[in-house]
ChimeraX commands (.cxc) that place a marker at each C-alpha (Angstrom):
marker #1 position -0.03,0.00,-0.03 radius 0.5
marker #1 position 1.01,3.59,-0.56 radius 0.5
marker #1 position 0.04,6.58,1.66 radius 0.5
marker #1 position 0.06,9.92,-0.19 radius 0.5
marker #1 position 1.11,12.32,2.49 radius 0.5
marker #1 position 2.52,15.67,3.56 radius 0.5
marker #1 position 4.73,15.78,6.73 radius 0.5
marker #1 position 2.90,18.74,8.19 radius 0.5
marker #1 position -0.73,17.52,7.68 radius 0.5
marker #1 position -2.40,16.67,10.99 radius 0.5
marker #1 position -4.77,14.28,9.09 radius 0.5
marker #1 position -1.69,12.49,7.73 radius 0.5
marker #1 position -0.13,12.34,11.13 radius 0.5
marker #1 position -3.28,10.82,12.56 radius 0.5
marker #1 position -2.93,7.99,10.02 radius 0.5
marker #1 position 0.81,7.58,10.68 radius 0.5
marker #1 position 0.17,7.34,14.48 radius 0.5
marker #1 position -2.42,4.68,13.76 radius 0.5
marker #1 position 0.19,2.74,11.60 radius 0.5
marker #1 position 2.63,2.87,14.45 radius 0.5
marker #1 position 0.19,1.87,17.15 radius 0.5
marker #1 position -1.24,-0.94,15.12 radius 0.5
marker #1 position 2.14,-2.32,13.93 radius 0.5
marker #1 position 1.54,-1.84,10.17 radius 0.5
marker #1 position 4.03,0.72,9.33 radius 0.5
marker #1 position 6.11,-1.78,7.28 radius 0.5
marker #1 position 3.01,-2.59,5.20 radius 0.5
marker #1 position 2.80,0.87,3.91 radius 0.5
marker #1 position 5.12,3.12,1.67 radius 0.5
marker #1 position 4.81,6.68,2.86 radius 0.5
marker #1 position 4.96,8.83,-0.35 radius 0.5
marker #1 position 5.46,12.59,0.41 radius 0.5
marker #1 position 3.68,14.79,-2.16 radius 0.5
marker #1 position 3.35,18.59,-2.58 radius 0.5
marker #1 position -0.42,19.38,-2.46 radius 0.5
marker #1 position -2.48,22.46,-1.68 radius 0.5
marker #1 position -6.07,23.52,-2.56 radius 0.5
marker #1 position -4.68,25.93,-5.10 radius 0.5
marker #1 position -2.39,23.37,-6.81 radius 0.5
marker #1 position -3.63,19.77,-6.26 radius 0.5
marker #1 position -1.01,17.03,-6.91 radius 0.5
marker #1 position -2.01,14.98,-9.90 radius 0.5
marker #1 position -1.47,11.64,-8.03 radius 0.5
marker #1 position -3.52,12.91,-5.19 radius 0.5
marker #1 position -6.28,14.02,-7.48 radius 0.5
marker #1 position -6.29,10.62,-9.23 radius 0.5
marker #1 position -6.64,8.84,-5.88 radius 0.5
marker #1 position -9.09,11.18,-4.35 radius 0.5
marker #1 position -11.37,13.34,-6.43 radius 0.5
marker #1 position -11.48,16.04,-3.69 radius 0.5
marker #1 position -7.71,16.46,-4.16 radius 0.5
marker #1 position -6.96,15.97,-0.49 radius 0.5
marker #1 position -4.53,14.04,1.54 radius 0.5
marker #1 position -4.16,11.57,2.97 radius 0.5
marker #1 position -4.98,8.89,0.38 radius 0.5
marker #1 position -4.27,5.30,0.80 radius 0.5
marker #1 position -3.62,3.49,-2.42 radius 0.5
marker #1 position -4.46,-0.33,-2.20 radius 0.5
marker #1 position -3.59,-3.16,-4.61 radius 0.5
marker #1 position -6.95,-4.81,-4.20 radius 0.5
marker #1 position -9.36,-1.93,-4.50 radius 0.5
marker #1 position -9.91,1.77,-5.03 radius 0.5
marker #1 position -7.87,4.18,-3.03 radius 0.5
marker #1 position -9.30,5.09,0.43 radius 0.5
marker #1 position -9.38,8.72,1.37 radius 0.5
marker #1 position -10.42,10.94,4.49 radius 0.5
marker #1 position -8.29,10.07,7.46 radius 0.5
marker #1 position -11.44,8.67,9.26 radius 0.5
marker #1 position -11.96,6.19,6.54 radius 0.5
marker #1 position -8.30,5.08,6.42 radius 0.5
marker #1 position -7.94,4.86,10.17 radius 0.5
marker #1 position -11.06,2.66,10.34 radius 0.5
marker #1 position -9.73,0.44,7.57 radius 0.5
marker #1 position -6.32,0.12,9.31 radius 0.5
marker #1 position -7.93,-0.68,12.63 radius 0.5
marker #1 position -10.13,-3.33,10.95 radius 0.5
marker #1 position -7.15,-4.77,9.12 radius 0.5
marker #1 position -5.02,-5.13,12.28 radius 0.5
marker #1 position -8.01,-6.00,14.52 radius 0.5
marker #1 position -6.56,-3.48,17.00 radius 0.5
marker #1 position -9.60,-2.45,18.74 radius 0.5
marker #1 position -9.24,1.36,18.36 radius 0.5
marker #1 position -12.95,1.58,17.60 radius 0.5
marker #1 position -14.36,-0.56,20.52 radius 0.5
marker #1 position -17.98,-1.57,20.25 radius 0.5
marker #1 position -18.91,-0.62,23.86 radius 0.5
marker #1 position -17.53,2.93,23.34 radius 0.5
marker #1 position -18.23,3.37,19.64 radius 0.5
marker #1 position -20.26,6.48,19.76 radius 0.5
marker #1 position -18.10,8.24,22.22 radius 0.5
marker #1 position -14.91,7.39,20.09 radius 0.5
marker #1 position -16.50,8.52,16.81 radius 0.5
marker #1 position -17.87,11.80,18.40 radius 0.5
marker #1 position -14.30,12.54,19.87 radius 0.5
marker #1 position -12.72,11.71,16.58 radius 0.5
marker #1 position -15.08,14.03,14.79 radius 0.5
marker #1 position -14.27,16.79,17.30 radius 0.5
marker #1 position -10.65,16.38,16.72 radius 0.5
marker #1 position -10.99,16.38,12.99 radius 0.5
marker #1 position -13.16,19.54,13.29 radius 0.5
marker #1 position -10.24,21.19,15.26 radius 0.5
marker #1 position -7.86,20.17,12.52 radius 0.5
marker #1 position -10.01,21.28,9.65 radius 0.5
marker #1 position -10.45,24.81,11.21 radius 0.5
marker #1 position -6.79,25.11,12.19 radius 0.5
marker #1 position -5.69,24.16,8.69 radius 0.5
marker #1 position -7.96,26.62,7.05 radius 0.5
marker #1 position -6.38,29.41,9.31 radius 0.5
marker #1 position -2.98,28.29,7.96 radius 0.5
marker #1 position -4.11,28.28,4.42 radius 0.5
marker #1 position -5.68,31.80,4.74 radius 0.5
marker #1 position -2.30,33.13,5.96 radius 0.5
marker #1 position -0.02,31.23,3.62 radius 0.5
marker #1 position -1.98,30.76,0.29 radius 0.5
marker #1 position -3.92,33.99,-0.11 radius 0.5
marker #1 position -2.36,37.38,-0.93 radius 0.5
marker #1 position -2.29,39.53,2.09 radius 0.5
marker #1 position -4.72,42.08,0.74 radius 0.5
marker #1 position -7.28,39.28,0.39 radius 0.5
marker #1 position -6.88,37.73,3.66 radius 0.5
marker #1 position -9.89,38.04,6.15 radius 0.5
marker #1 position -8.96,38.49,9.78 radius 0.5
marker #1 position -12.67,38.01,10.75 radius 0.5
marker #1 position -12.79,34.68,8.91 radius 0.5
marker #1 position -9.56,33.55,10.55 radius 0.5
marker #1 position -11.06,34.47,14.01 radius 0.5
marker #1 position -14.27,32.59,13.20 radius 0.5
marker #1 position -12.15,29.47,12.50 radius 0.5
marker #1 position -10.40,29.91,15.83 radius 0.5
marker #1 position -13.62,30.27,17.68 radius 0.5
marker #1 position -14.45,26.70,16.51 radius 0.5
marker #1 position -11.08,25.52,17.73 radius 0.5
marker #1 position -11.35,27.24,20.97 radius 0.5
marker #1 position -15.01,26.08,21.65 radius 0.5
marker #1 position -14.01,22.37,20.78 radius 0.5
marker #1 position -11.00,22.49,23.00 radius 0.5
marker #1 position -13.06,23.88,25.93 radius 0.5
marker #1 position -15.61,21.04,25.39 radius 0.5
marker #1 position -12.96,18.32,25.35 radius 0.5
marker #1 position -11.33,19.70,28.56 radius 0.5
marker #1 position -14.80,19.81,30.26 radius 0.5
marker #1 position -16.33,16.59,29.00 radius 0.5
marker #1 position -13.77,14.11,27.72 radius 0.5
marker #1 position -10.93,13.84,30.17 radius 0.5
marker #1 position -12.10,10.65,31.75 radius 0.5
marker #1 position -12.23,9.15,28.27 radius 0.5
marker #1 position -8.80,10.28,27.38 radius 0.5
marker #1 position -7.38,8.76,30.49 radius 0.5
marker #1 position -8.92,5.47,29.40 radius 0.5
marker #1 position -7.70,2.67,27.13 radius 0.5
marker #1 position -6.16,3.98,23.82 radius 0.5
marker #1 position -8.74,4.31,21.02 radius 0.5
marker #1 position -8.93,6.52,17.96 radius 0.5
marker #1 position -10.19,9.48,19.99 radius 0.5
marker #1 position -6.92,9.68,21.76 radius 0.5
marker #1 position -4.95,9.51,18.54 radius 0.5
marker #1 position -7.05,12.08,16.84 radius 0.5
marker #1 position -7.11,14.61,19.75 radius 0.5
marker #1 position -3.31,14.06,20.08 radius 0.5
marker #1 position -2.71,14.92,16.40 radius 0.5
marker #1 position -5.05,17.87,16.61 radius 0.5
marker #1 position -3.46,19.55,19.58 radius 0.5
marker #1 position -0.03,19.00,18.22 radius 0.5
marker #1 position -1.02,20.71,14.97 radius 0.5
marker #1 position -2.41,23.76,16.96 radius 0.5
marker #1 position 1.00,23.82,18.58 radius 0.5
marker #1 position 2.82,23.60,15.29 radius 0.5
marker #1 position 1.00,26.39,13.45 radius 0.5
marker #1 position -0.94,28.42,16.08 radius 0.5
marker #1 position 1.17,28.22,19.15 radius 0.5
marker #1 position 0.76,31.90,19.82 radius 0.5
marker #1 position -2.91,31.29,20.55 radius 0.5
marker #1 position -1.97,29.64,23.85 radius 0.5
marker #1 position -4.64,27.00,23.81 radius 0.5
marker #1 position -3.50,25.63,27.16 radius 0.5
marker #1 position -4.70,28.73,29.03 radius 0.5
marker #1 position -7.59,27.60,31.28 radius 0.5
marker #1 position -7.34,24.04,30.24 radius 0.5
marker #1 position -4.85,22.48,32.53 radius 0.5
marker #1 position -6.36,18.96,32.48 radius 0.5
marker #1 position -6.04,18.77,28.67 radius 0.5
marker #1 position -2.60,20.31,28.59 radius 0.5
marker #1 position -1.30,17.72,31.19 radius 0.5
marker #1 position -2.93,14.85,29.17 radius 0.5
marker #1 position -1.37,16.08,25.92 radius 0.5
marker #1 position 2.12,16.30,27.49 radius 0.5
marker #1 position 1.90,12.86,28.55 radius 0.5
marker #1 position 0.50,11.56,25.22 radius 0.5
marker #1 position 3.21,13.26,23.34 radius 0.5
marker #1 position 5.73,10.92,25.03 radius 0.5
marker #1 position 4.22,7.89,23.25 radius 0.5
marker #1 position 6.70,6.44,20.75 radius 0.5
marker #1 position 4.13,6.86,17.95 radius 0.5
marker #1 position 3.99,10.52,18.62 radius 0.5
marker #1 position 7.87,10.90,18.87 radius 0.5
marker #1 position 8.23,9.01,15.57 radius 0.5
marker #1 position 5.70,11.23,13.77 radius 0.5
marker #1 position 6.76,14.75,14.66 radius 0.5
marker #1 position 6.45,16.95,11.64 radius 0.5
marker #1 position 9.16,19.35,10.62 radius 0.5
marker #1 position 8.92,22.83,12.17 radius 0.5
marker link #1:1,2 radius 0.2
marker link #1:2,3 radius 0.2
marker link #1:3,4 radius 0.2
marker link #1:4,5 radius 0.2
marker link #1:5,6 radius 0.2
marker link #1:6,7 radius 0.2
marker link #1:7,8 radius 0.2
marker link #1:8,9 radius 0.2
marker link #1:9,10 radius 0.2
marker link #1:10,11 radius 0.2
marker link #1:11,12 radius 0.2
marker link #1:12,13 radius 0.2
marker link #1:13,14 radius 0.2
marker link #1:14,15 radius 0.2
marker link #1:15,16 radius 0.2
marker link #1:16,17 radius 0.2
marker link #1:17,18 radius 0.2
marker link #1:18,19 radius 0.2
marker link #1:19,20 radius 0.2
marker link #1:20,21 radius 0.2
marker link #1:21,22 radius 0.2
marker link #1:22,23 radius 0.2
marker link #1:23,24 radius 0.2
marker link #1:24,25 radius 0.2
marker link #1:25,26 radius 0.2
marker link #1:26,27 radius 0.2
marker link #1:27,28 radius 0.2
marker link #1:28,29 radius 0.2
marker link #1:29,30 radius 0.2
marker link #1:30,31 radius 0.2
marker link #1:31,32 radius 0.2
marker link #1:32,33 radius 0.2
marker link #1:33,34 radius 0.2
marker link #1:34,35 radius 0.2
marker link #1:35,36 radius 0.2
marker link #1:36,37 radius 0.2
marker link #1:37,38 radius 0.2
marker link #1:38,39 radius 0.2
marker link #1:39,40 radius 0.2
marker link #1:40,41 radius 0.2
marker link #1:41,42 radius 0.2
marker link #1:42,43 radius 0.2
marker link #1:43,44 radius 0.2
marker link #1:44,45 radius 0.2
marker link #1:45,46 radius 0.2
marker link #1:46,47 radius 0.2
marker link #1:47,48 radius 0.2
marker link #1:48,49 radius 0.2
marker link #1:49,50 radius 0.2
marker link #1:50,51 radius 0.2
marker link #1:51,52 radius 0.2
marker link #1:52,53 radius 0.2
marker link #1:53,54 radius 0.2
marker link #1:54,55 radius 0.2
marker link #1:55,56 radius 0.2
marker link #1:56,57 radius 0.2
marker link #1:57,58 radius 0.2
marker link #1:58,59 radius 0.2
marker link #1:59,60 radius 0.2
marker link #1:60,61 radius 0.2
marker link #1:61,62 radius 0.2
marker link #1:62,63 radius 0.2
marker link #1:63,64 radius 0.2
marker link #1:64,65 radius 0.2
marker link #1:65,66 radius 0.2
marker link #1:66,67 radius 0.2
marker link #1:67,68 radius 0.2
marker link #1:68,69 radius 0.2
marker link #1:69,70 radius 0.2
marker link #1:70,71 radius 0.2
marker link #1:71,72 radius 0.2
marker link #1:72,73 radius 0.2
marker link #1:73,74 radius 0.2
marker link #1:74,75 radius 0.2
marker link #1:75,76 radius 0.2
marker link #1:76,77 radius 0.2
marker link #1:77,78 radius 0.2
marker link #1:78,79 radius 0.2
marker link #1:79,80 radius 0.2
marker link #1:80,81 radius 0.2
marker link #1:81,82 radius 0.2
marker link #1:82,83 radius 0.2
marker link #1:83,84 radius 0.2
marker link #1:84,85 radius 0.2
marker link #1:85,86 radius 0.2
marker link #1:86,87 radius 0.2
marker link #1:87,88 radius 0.2
marker link #1:88,89 radius 0.2
marker link #1:89,90 radius 0.2
marker link #1:90,91 radius 0.2
marker link #1:91,92 radius 0.2
marker link #1:92,93 radius 0.2
marker link #1:93,94 radius 0.2
marker link #1:94,95 radius 0.2
marker link #1:95,96 radius 0.2
marker link #1:96,97 radius 0.2
marker link #1:97,98 radius 0.2
marker link #1:98,99 radius 0.2
marker link #1:99,100 radius 0.2
marker link #1:100,101 radius 0.2
marker link #1:101,102 radius 0.2
marker link #1:102,103 radius 0.2
marker link #1:103,104 radius 0.2
marker link #1:104,105 radius 0.2
marker link #1:105,106 radius 0.2
marker link #1:106,107 radius 0.2
marker link #1:107,108 radius 0.2
marker link #1:108,109 radius 0.2
marker link #1:109,110 radius 0.2
marker link #1:110,111 radius 0.2
marker link #1:111,112 radius 0.2
marker link #1:112,113 radius 0.2
marker link #1:113,114 radius 0.2
marker link #1:114,115 radius 0.2
marker link #1:115,116 radius 0.2
marker link #1:116,117 radius 0.2
marker link #1:117,118 radius 0.2
marker link #1:118,119 radius 0.2
marker link #1:119,120 radius 0.2
marker link #1:120,121 radius 0.2
marker link #1:121,122 radius 0.2
marker link #1:122,123 radius 0.2
marker link #1:123,124 radius 0.2
marker link #1:124,125 radius 0.2
marker link #1:125,126 radius 0.2
marker link #1:126,127 radius 0.2
marker link #1:127,128 radius 0.2
marker link #1:128,129 radius 0.2
marker link #1:129,130 radius 0.2
marker link #1:130,131 radius 0.2
marker link #1:131,132 radius 0.2
marker link #1:132,133 radius 0.2
marker link #1:133,134 radius 0.2
marker link #1:134,135 radius 0.2
marker link #1:135,136 radius 0.2
marker link #1:136,137 radius 0.2
marker link #1:137,138 radius 0.2
marker link #1:138,139 radius 0.2
marker link #1:139,140 radius 0.2
marker link #1:140,141 radius 0.2
marker link #1:141,142 radius 0.2
marker link #1:142,143 radius 0.2
marker link #1:143,144 radius 0.2
marker link #1:144,145 radius 0.2
marker link #1:145,146 radius 0.2
marker link #1:146,147 radius 0.2
marker link #1:147,148 radius 0.2
marker link #1:148,149 radius 0.2
marker link #1:149,150 radius 0.2
marker link #1:150,151 radius 0.2
marker link #1:151,152 radius 0.2
marker link #1:152,153 radius 0.2
marker link #1:153,154 radius 0.2
marker link #1:154,155 radius 0.2
marker link #1:155,156 radius 0.2
marker link #1:156,157 radius 0.2
marker link #1:157,158 radius 0.2
marker link #1:158,159 radius 0.2
marker link #1:159,160 radius 0.2
marker link #1:160,161 radius 0.2
marker link #1:161,162 radius 0.2
marker link #1:162,163 radius 0.2
marker link #1:163,164 radius 0.2
marker link #1:164,165 radius 0.2
marker link #1:165,166 radius 0.2
marker link #1:166,167 radius 0.2
marker link #1:167,168 radius 0.2
marker link #1:168,169 radius 0.2
marker link #1:169,170 radius 0.2
marker link #1:170,171 radius 0.2
marker link #1:171,172 radius 0.2
marker link #1:172,173 radius 0.2
marker link #1:173,174 radius 0.2
marker link #1:174,175 radius 0.2
marker link #1:175,176 radius 0.2
marker link #1:176,177 radius 0.2
marker link #1:177,178 radius 0.2
marker link #1:178,179 radius 0.2
marker link #1:179,180 radius 0.2
marker link #1:180,181 radius 0.2
marker link #1:181,182 radius 0.2
marker link #1:182,183 radius 0.2
marker link #1:183,184 radius 0.2
marker link #1:184,185 radius 0.2
marker link #1:185,186 radius 0.2
marker link #1:186,187 radius 0.2
marker link #1:187,188 radius 0.2
marker link #1:188,189 radius 0.2
marker link #1:189,190 radius 0.2
marker link #1:190,191 radius 0.2
marker link #1:191,192 radius 0.2
marker link #1:192,193 radius 0.2
marker link #1:193,194 radius 0.2
marker link #1:194,195 radius 0.2
marker link #1:195,196 radius 0.2
marker link #1:196,197 radius 0.2
marker link #1:197,198 radius 0.2
marker link #1:198,199 radius 0.2
marker link #1:199,200 radius 0.2
marker link #1:200,201 radius 0.2
view
């Protein structure tokens, strides 16, 4: 299998963490590509009509895309139990929350990096941050007992999301007023899978 990827993408990192945690890293060739909404990579567009990464190219079927689909596939393939039946709806909701954080944070990055300064909208950027801020407050208030439980996809997704906010929006100081989540994230970042998937600065 081949994973079309970009080293700074939090969605790619979520998949890479999953590969490490499920022992499947040797089964996948990680293929870095240059890909932006303004200039989609041809290989990415061929694998995913949305032109987004990650995309997982398989030998026995169409490419899989959207990190949630890929991670669910990898978990099923390894029988790793990252989507446990008895906590399924909680896991899926927490993963969706993390993906929402990543989506909003990536859009903030794109606005600053891909649009000419004269066309950038500070109000739009702030509207994206409001989503991130609200989601982080919810996780800190409602999900800490889950995060301190047995590893599942919710943990992996939140870990990738928080680390991306650190990477691109550190000045926002998301930890302020969220001590519990900050402590959890510090500990989670010590996992070998997190250490092995750190993106370039």
